[in-house]
C-alpha positions as CSV (number, residue, x, y, z in Angstrom):
1,M,0.0,0.0,0.0
2,E,1.3,3.4,-0.9
3,A,1.3,6.1,1.7
4,Y,2.9,9.5,2.6
5,C,6.2,9.3,4.6
6,L,6.3,12.1,7.3
7,K,10.1,12.1,7.3
8,C,10.9,11.8,3.5
9,R,7.9,13.9,2.6
10,E,7.2,11.6,-0.4
11,K,4.8,8.8,-1.2
12,R,6.4,5.4,-0.9
13,E,5.3,1.7,-0.5
14,M,4.5,1.1,3.2
15,V,6.2,-1.7,5.1
16,N,4.3,-3.6,7.9
17,P,0.9,-1.9,7.3
18,T,-1.4,-2.1,10.3
19,A,-5.1,-1.3,10.2
20,I,-6.2,1.0,13.0
21,W,-9.2,3.1,14.1
22,M,-8.5,6.7,14.9
23,K,-10.0,8.4,18.0
24,N,-12.8,9.9,16.0
25,G,-13.8,6.5,14.7
26,K,-12.5,6.7,11.2
27,P,-10.4,3.9,9.7
28,A,-6.7,4.4,8.9
29,T,-3.5,2.4,8.2
30,E,-0.1,3.1,9.6
31,G,3.3,1.6,8.8
32,T,7.0,2.2,8.3
33,C,8.9,3.8,5.4
34,P,11.4,1.4,3.8
35,V,13.9,4.2,3.1
36,S,14.0,6.4,6.2
37,G,12.2,4.2,8.8
38,G,9.8,7.0,9.5
39,K,6.2,6.7,10.3
40,M,3.7,6.5,7.4
41,F,-0.1,7.1,7.6
42,K,-3.0,6.7,5.3
43,I,-6.6,7.5,6.1
44,G,-9.3,5.2,4.6
45,M,-11.0,1.9,4.8
46,T,-9.1,-1.3,3.7
47,P,-10.2,-5.0,3.6
48,A,-8.1,-5.5,6.8
49,H,-10.6,-3.3,8.7
50,D,-13.4,-5.8,8.1
51,S,-11.9,-8.2,10.8
52,L,-11.4,-5.4,13.4
53,P,-14.2,-4.4,15.7
54,K,-15.2,-0.8,15.3
55,P,-14.7,1.3,18.5
56,A,-17.7,2.6,20.3
């Protein structure tokens, strides 16, 4: 999955993507940049969110 790296300030392919729910209840995916090791983040629903329970 391609996402924006906060360190490189470029879009790159994400390593170890993890589906999460943000505090406001919206789905997102976070992972690691393969180049800089920085945090990557992408907002939006993915198939991985289907198996996660939505927070109350």
